[in-house]
C-alpha positions in Angstrom: 86.8 103.1 -64.2 86.0 106.4 -62.6 82.5 105.4 -62.1 83.4 102.3 -60.0 82.6 103.0 -56.3 85.4 102.0 -54.0 86.5 103.3 -50.7 83.1 104.0 -49.4 81.5 102.6 -46.4 78.4 100.3 -47.0 75.1 101.5 -45.5 74.8 101.0 -41.9 71.7 98.9 -41.9 70.3 95.5 -40.4 72.3 96.0 -37.4 71.1 95.5 -33.7 71.2 98.9 -32.2 70.8 97.6 -28.8 73.3 94.9 -28.5 76.1 96.8 -30.4 75.6 99.6 -27.8 77.6 98.3 -25.0 77.4 101.4 -22.8 73.6 101.2 -23.0 73.3 97.6 -22.3 75.5 98.0 -19.3 73.6 101.0 -18.0 70.4 99.3 -18.4 71.6 96.7 -16.1 73.5 99.0 -13.7 70.3 100.9 -13.1 67.9 98.0 -12.3 66.2 97.1 -15.7 68.1 93.9 -16.8 64.8 92.2 -16.9 64.0 94.3 -20.1 67.1 93.0 -22.0 65.2 90.7 -24.4 62.6 93.4 -25.3 65.2 95.9 -25.9 67.2 93.5 -28.0 64.0 93.0 -30.1 63.5 96.8 -30.5 67.3 97.1 -31.3 66.9 94.8 -34.3 63.9 96.5 -35.5 65.1 100.2 -35.5 68.4 99.0 -36.9 66.7 97.3 -39.8 66.7 98.9 -43.4 63.1 99.0 -43.5 62.7 101.1 -40.4 65.6 103.3 -41.4 63.9 103.9 -44.8 60.7 104.8 -43.0 62.7 107.3 -40.9 64.1 108.8 -43.9 60.8 109.0 -45.6 59.0 110.4 -42.6 61.4 113.3 -42.8 61.6 113.9 -46.5 57.7 113.6 -47.0 56.7 116.1 -44.4 53.3 116.7 -42.8 50.8 118.8 -44.8 48.0 120.9 -43.2 44.5 120.5 -44.5 42.6 123.4 -43.2 39.4 122.9 -45.1 37.8 120.3 -47.4 36.7 121.0 -50.9 33.5 122.5 -49.8 34.9 124.8 -47.4 34.2 123.0 -44.2 36.9 123.3 -41.5 38.9 120.1 -41.2 42.1 121.3 -39.4 43.9 118.0 -40.0 47.6 117.3 -40.5 48.4 114.7 -43.2 51.4 112.5 -42.4 53.2 110.1 -44.7 52.5 106.4 -44.0 56.1 106.1 -42.8 55.5 108.3 -39.9 52.6 106.2 -38.8 54.6 103.0 -39.1 57.4 104.4 -37.0 55.1 105.8 -34.1 53.0 102.5 -34.2 56.2 100.4 -33.5 57.3 102.7 -30.7 54.0 102.7 -29.0 53.6 99.0 -29.4 56.7 98.5 -27.5 55.6 100.9 -24.7 58.1 103.8 -25.6 55.4 106.1 -24.3 53.7 104.8 -21.0 55.1 101.5 -20.0 56.6 102.9 -16.9 53.3 104.0 -15.7 51.4 100.8 -16.7 53.9 98.4 -15.1 55.5 100.3 -12.2 58.1 97.6 -11.3 61.7 98.5 -10.1 63.6 99.6 -13.2 60.6 100.3 -15.3 61.5 104.0 -15.8 64.9 103.0 -16.8 63.6 100.4 -19.3 61.0 102.7 -20.9 63.8 105.4 -21.2 66.0 102.9 -23.0 63.2 101.9 -25.4 62.5 105.7 -25.9 66.1 106.3 -26.9 66.3 103.4 -29.3 63.5 104.7 -31.5 64.6 108.4 -31.0 68.1 107.4 -32.1 67.0 106.6 -35.7 63.7 108.8 -36.0 63.5 111.5 -33.5 60.5 113.5 -34.7 57.8 111.0 -33.6 59.4 111.1 -30.0 57.6 114.4 -29.4 54.0 113.0 -29.0 55.5 109.8 -27.4 57.2 111.9 -24.7 54.2 114.3 -24.2 52.0 111.1 -23.8 54.3 109.7 -21.3 54.6 113.0 -19.3 50.9 114.0 -19.4 50.0 111.2 -17.0 51.7 112.9 -14.1 49.2 115.8 -14.5 46.1 113.7 -15.1 46.8 112.2 -11.7 45.5 115.6 -10.4 42.1 115.0 -11.9 40.8 111.6 -11.0 37.6 111.5 -13.2 39.7 112.6 -16.2 42.3 110.1 -15.3 39.7 107.3 -15.2 38.5 108.2 -18.7 41.8 108.7 -20.3 44.5 106.8 -18.8 43.5 103.3 -20.1 43.7 104.7 -23.5 47.1 106.3 -22.9 48.3 102.9 -21.5 47.3 101.0 -24.6 49.9 99.6 -26.9 47.6 100.3 -30.0 47.9 103.3 -32.2 45.1 104.8 -34.2 46.0 108.1 -36.0 42.2 108.8 -36.7 40.2 111.7 -34.9 37.4 110.0 -33.1 35.6 110.5 -30.0 37.5 108.9 -27.1 34.8 106.2 -26.4 35.4 104.9 -29.8 39.2 104.6 -29.6 41.1 102.1 -27.6 44.3 104.3 -27.5 45.1 108.0 -27.2 48.0 110.3 -27.6 48.5 113.7 -25.8 50.0 116.9 -26.5 50.3 120.2 -24.8 50.0 124.0 -25.6 51.4 126.4 -23.2 53.5 129.2 -25.0 52.0 132.3 -26.6 53.7 134.8 -29.1 53.6 137.6 -26.3 55.0 135.4 -23.5 57.0 132.5 -24.9 58.7 130.9 -21.9 56.8 133.3 -19.6 53.7 131.3 -19.5 52.2 133.4 -16.8 51.8 136.1 -19.4 49.2 134.1 -21.1 46.1 135.9 -22.5 44.2 132.7 -23.3 41.0 132.9 -21.2 38.5 130.1 -20.1 35.0 130.9 -19.2 33.2 128.5 -16.9 30.2 127.0 -18.6 29.3 124.3 -16.0 30.8 121.6 -14.0 34.5 121.4 -14.5 34.2 122.7 -18.1 35.3 126.0 -19.8 34.9 127.7 -23.1 38.5 128.6 -24.1 39.3 131.6 -26.3 42.9 132.2 -27.3 46.0 131.5 -29.6 48.8 129.2 -28.7 52.2 130.0 -30.7 53.3 126.5 -30.4 51.4 123.3 -30.3 53.4 120.2 -31.4 51.7 117.0 -32.7 48.4 118.7 -33.3 46.8 115.4 -34.3 46.9 114.1 -30.9 43.7 113.1 -29.2 43.9 115.6 -26.4 46.1 118.4 -25.0 46.9 120.0 -21.9 46.3 123.7 -22.1 47.0 126.8 -19.9 44.4 129.6 -19.7 43.2 132.4 -17.4 39.9 131.1 -16.0 37.0 132.7 -14.8 33.7 132.0 -12.9 30.8 134.1 -12.1 32.5 134.9 -8.8 35.5 136.4 -10.5 39.1 135.6 -11.9 40.6 132.2 -10.9 44.1 132.7 -12.3 46.2 130.5 -14.7 44.7 127.0 -14.8 45.4 123.7 -16.6 42.7 122.3 -19.0 42.3 119.2 -21.0 41.2 119.9 -24.5 40.0 117.0 -26.5 40.2 117.1 -30.3 36.8 115.5 -30.8 33.9 115.9 -28.2 31.9 113.0 -26.8 28.9 113.6 -29.2 31.4 113.1 -32.3 31.6 116.9 -33.1 35.1 118.3 -33.7 36.2 120.6 -30.8 37.2 124.2 -32.0 40.8 123.5 -32.7 41.7 125.9 -35.5 45.3 125.1 -36.9 46.6 128.3 -38.4 49.6 127.2 -39.9 52.5 124.6 -39.4 55.8 126.0 -38.2 58.7 125.8 -40.8 61.3 124.3 -38.5 65.2 124.0 -38.8 64.8 120.3 -37.9 62.1 118.0 -36.2 60.6 117.8 -39.8 58.7 114.6 -39.5 56.7 115.9 -36.5 54.1 118.8 -37.1 54.2 121.9 -34.9 51.5 124.4 -35.3 49.9 127.6 -34.2 46.4 127.0 -32.9 43.4 129.2 -32.2 40.7 128.5 -29.6 37.4 129.9 -30.2 34.7 128.7 -27.7 36.9 125.5 -27.3 35.8 123.1 -24.7 38.2 122.2 -21.9 37.9 120.3 -18.6 39.8 121.5 -15.5 42.7 119.4 -14.4 44.0 120.0 -10.8 43.0 123.0 -8.9 41.7 126.1 -10.5 44.4 129.0 -10.5 47.1 126.4 -9.8 47.9 125.5 -13.6 51.6 125.9 -13.4 51.8 123.5 -10.3 49.5 121.0 -12.1 51.5 120.9 -15.3 55.0 121.2 -13.6 55.5 117.5 -13.3 54.6 117.0 -16.9 57.3 119.5 -17.7 59.9 117.7 -15.5 59.3 114.4 -17.5 59.5 116.0 -20.9 62.7 117.6 -19.8 64.0 114.1 -18.9 63.1 113.1 -22.4 64.9 116.1 -23.8 68.2 114.7 -22.1 67.4 111.1 -23.4 66.5 112.3 -26.9 69.8 114.2 -27.1 71.7 111.2 -25.8 70.1 109.1 -28.4 71.1 111.6 -31.0 74.7 111.4 -29.8 74.7 107.6 -30.1 73.5 107.8 -33.7 76.3 110.4 -34.3 78.9 108.1 -32.8 77.7 105.0 -34.5 77.6 106.6 -37.9 81.1 108.2 -37.4 82.9 105.1 -36.2 81.1 103.0 -39.0 82.5 105.4 -41.6 86.0 105.6 -40.1 86.3 101.8 -40.0 85.5 101.5 -43.7 87.2 104.5 -45.2 91.0 104.7 -46.0 93.0 107.9 -46.7 96.9 108.3 -46.7 97.5 104.7 -46.5 95.5 103.8 -43.5 91.9 103.4 -42.5 90.6 106.5 -40.8 90.0 104.8 -37.5 93.5 103.9 -37.4 94.9 107.4 -37.8 95.5 109.0 -34.3 93.9 112.3 -34.9 90.7 110.8 -36.0 90.8 108.1 -33.3 91.0 110.9 -30.7 87.9 112.6 -32.0 85.9 109.4 -32.2 86.9 108.5 -28.8 86.1 111.9 -27.3 82.7 111.9 -29.0 82.1 108.5 -27.6 83.0 109.6 -24.1 80.5 112.5 -24.3 77.9 110.2 -25.4 78.5 107.8 -22.5 78.4 110.5 -19.9 75.2 111.8 -21.5 73.6 108.3 -21.6 74.5 107.6 -17.9 73.2 111.0 -16.8 69.9 110.4 -18.7 69.4 106.8 -17.3 70.3 108.0 -13.7 67.9 110.6 -14.0 65.2 108.2 -15.2 65.9 106.0 -12.1 65.1 108.9 -10.0 61.8 109.0 -11.5 60.8 105.5 -10.7 57.5 104.7 -8.9 59.2 103.7 -5.8 61.5 106.9 -5.7 62.6 107.9 -2.2 62.4 111.5 -0.6 65.9 111.7 -1.4 65.4 110.7 -5.1 62.6 113.3 -5.4 64.9 116.0 -4.1 67.7 115.1 -6.2 65.8 114.9 -9.4 64.3 118.4 -8.8 67.8 119.8 -9.2 69.3 117.2 -11.5 66.6 117.5 -14.1 67.3 121.2 -15.0 71.1 120.6 -14.6 71.2 117.8 -16.9 68.7 119.3 -19.4 70.7 122.6 -19.5 74.1 120.9 -20.1 73.4 117.6 -22.1 71.1 119.6 -24.5 73.4 122.2 -25.0 76.3 119.8 -26.0 74.2 118.0 -28.5 74.5 120.4 -31.5 78.3 120.7 -31.3 78.6 116.9 -30.8 76.5 116.3 -34.0 78.6 118.7 -36.0 81.9 117.1 -35.0 80.5 113.7 -35.9 79.2 115.0 -39.2 82.7 116.3 -40.0 84.1 112.9 -39.5 82.3 111.8 -42.6 83.7 114.7 -44.6 81.7 115.9 -47.5 79.3 113.1 -47.2 78.2 114.1 -43.8 77.2 117.6 -45.1 74.7 116.0 -47.5 71.2 115.1 -46.8 71.8 111.6 -48.2 73.5 110.7 -45.0 71.7 110.8 -41.7 74.1 113.2 -39.8 73.1 116.4 -41.6 69.3 115.7 -40.3 70.7 115.0 -36.8 72.7 118.2 -36.8 69.5 120.1 -37.5 67.7 117.8 -35.1 69.7 118.5 -31.8 69.0 122.1 -31.2 65.2 121.4 -30.5 66.0 119.4 -27.4 67.7 122.6 -26.0 64.9 124.9 -26.9 62.0 122.6 -26.1 60.6 123.0 -22.5 62.8 125.9 -21.9 65.9 127.3 -23.5 69.3 127.8 -21.8 68.5 130.7 -19.5 65.2 129.4 -18.6 66.8 126.2 -17.4 69.7 127.8 -15.7 67.5 130.0 -13.7 65.4 127.0 -12.8 68.4 125.6 -11.2 68.6 128.7 -9.1 64.9 128.4 -8.3 65.2 124.8 -7.1 68.0 125.8 -4.9 66.1 128.7 -3.4 62.8 127.2 -2.9 63.9 123.7 -1.8 66.9 123.7 0.4 67.1 120.0 0.6 67.9 119.6 -3.1 71.5 120.9 -2.6 72.1 118.4 0.2 70.7 115.4 -1.9 73.0 116.7 -4.8 75.9 116.9 -2.7 75.2 113.3 -1.2 75.1 112.1 -4.8 78.5 113.5 -5.6 80.0 112.2 -2.3 79.5 108.5 -3.6 82.7 108.9 -5.6 84.6 111.2 -3.4 88.4 110.1 -3.4 88.2 108.5 -6.9 89.7 111.3 -8.8 91.6 114.2 -7.3 90.5 116.3 -10.4 86.8 115.7 -9.8 87.1 116.2 -6.2 88.7 119.7 -6.7 86.0 120.5 -9.2 83.2 119.4 -6.7 84.8 121.4 -3.9 84.8 124.6 -6.2 81.2 123.9 -7.4 79.7 123.3 -4.1 81.7 126.7 -2.9 80.1 128.6 -5.8 76.7 127.3 -4.9 77.1 128.5 -1.2 78.3 131.8 -2.3 75.4 132.4 -4.6 73.0 131.6 -2.0 74.1 134.8 -0.2 74.1 137.3 -3.2 71.5 139.4 -4.6 69.2 138.0 -7.3 70.9 139.7 -10.3 74.3 138.6 -9.1 73.1 135.1 -8.9 71.4 135.1 -12.2 74.5 136.3 -13.9 76.3 133.2 -12.8 73.4 130.8 -13.4 74.9 129.3 -16.5 78.4 128.7 -14.7 76.7 127.0 -11.9 74.3 124.8 -14.1 77.3 123.7 -16.2 79.7 123.1 -13.2 76.9 121.0 -11.3 76.4 119.0 -14.6 80.1 118.2 -15.1 80.4 117.2 -11.5 77.2 114.8 -11.9 78.6 113.4 -15.0 82.1 112.9 -13.8 80.7 111.1 -10.8 78.7 108.8 -12.9 81.5 107.9 -15.3 83.6 106.9 -12.4 80.9 104.8 -10.9 79.8 103.0 -14.1 82.2 103.4 -17.0 85.5 101.6 -17.5 87.9 103.3 -15.1 90.4 104.4 -17.7 87.5 105.8 -19.8 86.2 107.7 -16.7 89.6 109.2 -16.1 90.0 110.1 -19.5 86.6 111.9 -19.5 87.3 113.7 -16.2 90.6 114.9 -17.4 89.4 115.9 -20.8 86.6 118.0 -19.3 88.2 119.4 -15.9 91.9 118.7 -16.1 94.5 121.6 -16.3 95.3 120.8 -19.9 91.7 120.2 -21.3 90.8 121.6 -24.6 88.1 123.6 -26.2 87.4 121.0 -29.0 86.6 117.5 -29.3 89.6 115.2 -29.8 91.9 116.9 -27.2 92.5 113.8 -24.9 95.1 113.5 -22.0 98.3 112.0 -23.0 98.2 108.3 -22.7 94.4 107.8 -23.2 93.8 104.5 -25.0 91.4 106.0 -27.7 91.5 102.9 -29.8 89.9 100.9 -26.8 87.4 103.4 -26.2 86.2 103.5 -29.9 86.3 99.7 -30.0 83.9 99.6 -27.1 81.6 101.9 -29.0 
């Protein structure tokens, strides 16, 4: 009888991950993408199926393998993925998780694409890296009309072909990027990669990139110090195809794959360029300016990916607690556990609303106000939400007890996955300093942010007091020296983020849930850990909604 399995939760498979996620369904409608409901329901059923979840697990346990040479010693520079990885990314591309917002720029298209992206990233996050970079690269390609005419139809395609072929022989494409180097890291201006002009808009690139994710992508945006006969041009953005038009492989020497903490299904590599051909994107010497809009959109996807991970954590923790009993009651019925689950759910909903409101600011018809707001809201959201991800995953993991700590359950993988969103596209200090940079260089962003917060003025005394303090801190830092302002950059970024989230919760979440969130994060009796909720919070109702 000791081998009879009782009091264990059944596998959480064959569920509709969209319809069961009430906060996501409501937010999609609130932010103008209700027309995508049927498509999102279809995707929710797919990613919640046992087959898809098995592919997600297999893609992470059968990791990419680097093949530098063939048996005769010829360079291959190929990464071999398990077929499960290709099935996952094929389904995401087929449903437009990469570029649908660009292809069909109707009202709500950015929100719909973001919701689709989150559904897939919730179950298998590694493939989301090339999906995100392909989405974001289009912003930079608009700076090069000839390259855009060649590549955009392929990026818009819903087909997926993993083979390395000349662009003319493929109906579809995925993009990556390679910016950081070992001596510079986030300081991309310290790049030593060079590009010598060889005619037209083409350069021969020499250098080494320390991080290049998804190296089997069809093309990459790369930063290099370019030169022409007349002298140095400065740091420029170049498009590097994996295969040249004549069918020969571009020089793209994959030195090794990174042995990462998480994100195991996705290959990240070091790459050497040796006479590698690249074409100029945008204006020579203005590479940062050219690539910055791509960076803004990948930062958006870091927020979305973190929120998607929070949803997986909440869903798995609640599922376990509803099925598991201890000390005479189901775990979900025990007040201490209910409070933890409810708090995790509130954190997820605030992050979801942050991500989709941010996505709304990137719609094709975004106003000047929206553009100003997103310039500040993007680093603010990226800083805070991505910082919250790892702790959130850990607390959810603990809800499963020992099971959560094993690789047989998905939350151990999620715990290892969440930090990548905080590191990718700028770690904490880089992002906090970008908040200061936005405020210094673009004075209208502070006014736009204040106007956003003013939409809920009077709805919460606690939030109003926090907003007043935060805007006061913002004004005071504007008059201090650079070092003093930088020392307070994290405080300001976090305070702005909580003000933004509190306002969004009051606008879109059930009123009692919003009040609980604001009090738990900003109230006088707030706690440092999850599960410390204001007295009187209906934690059971919050958990039921999630």
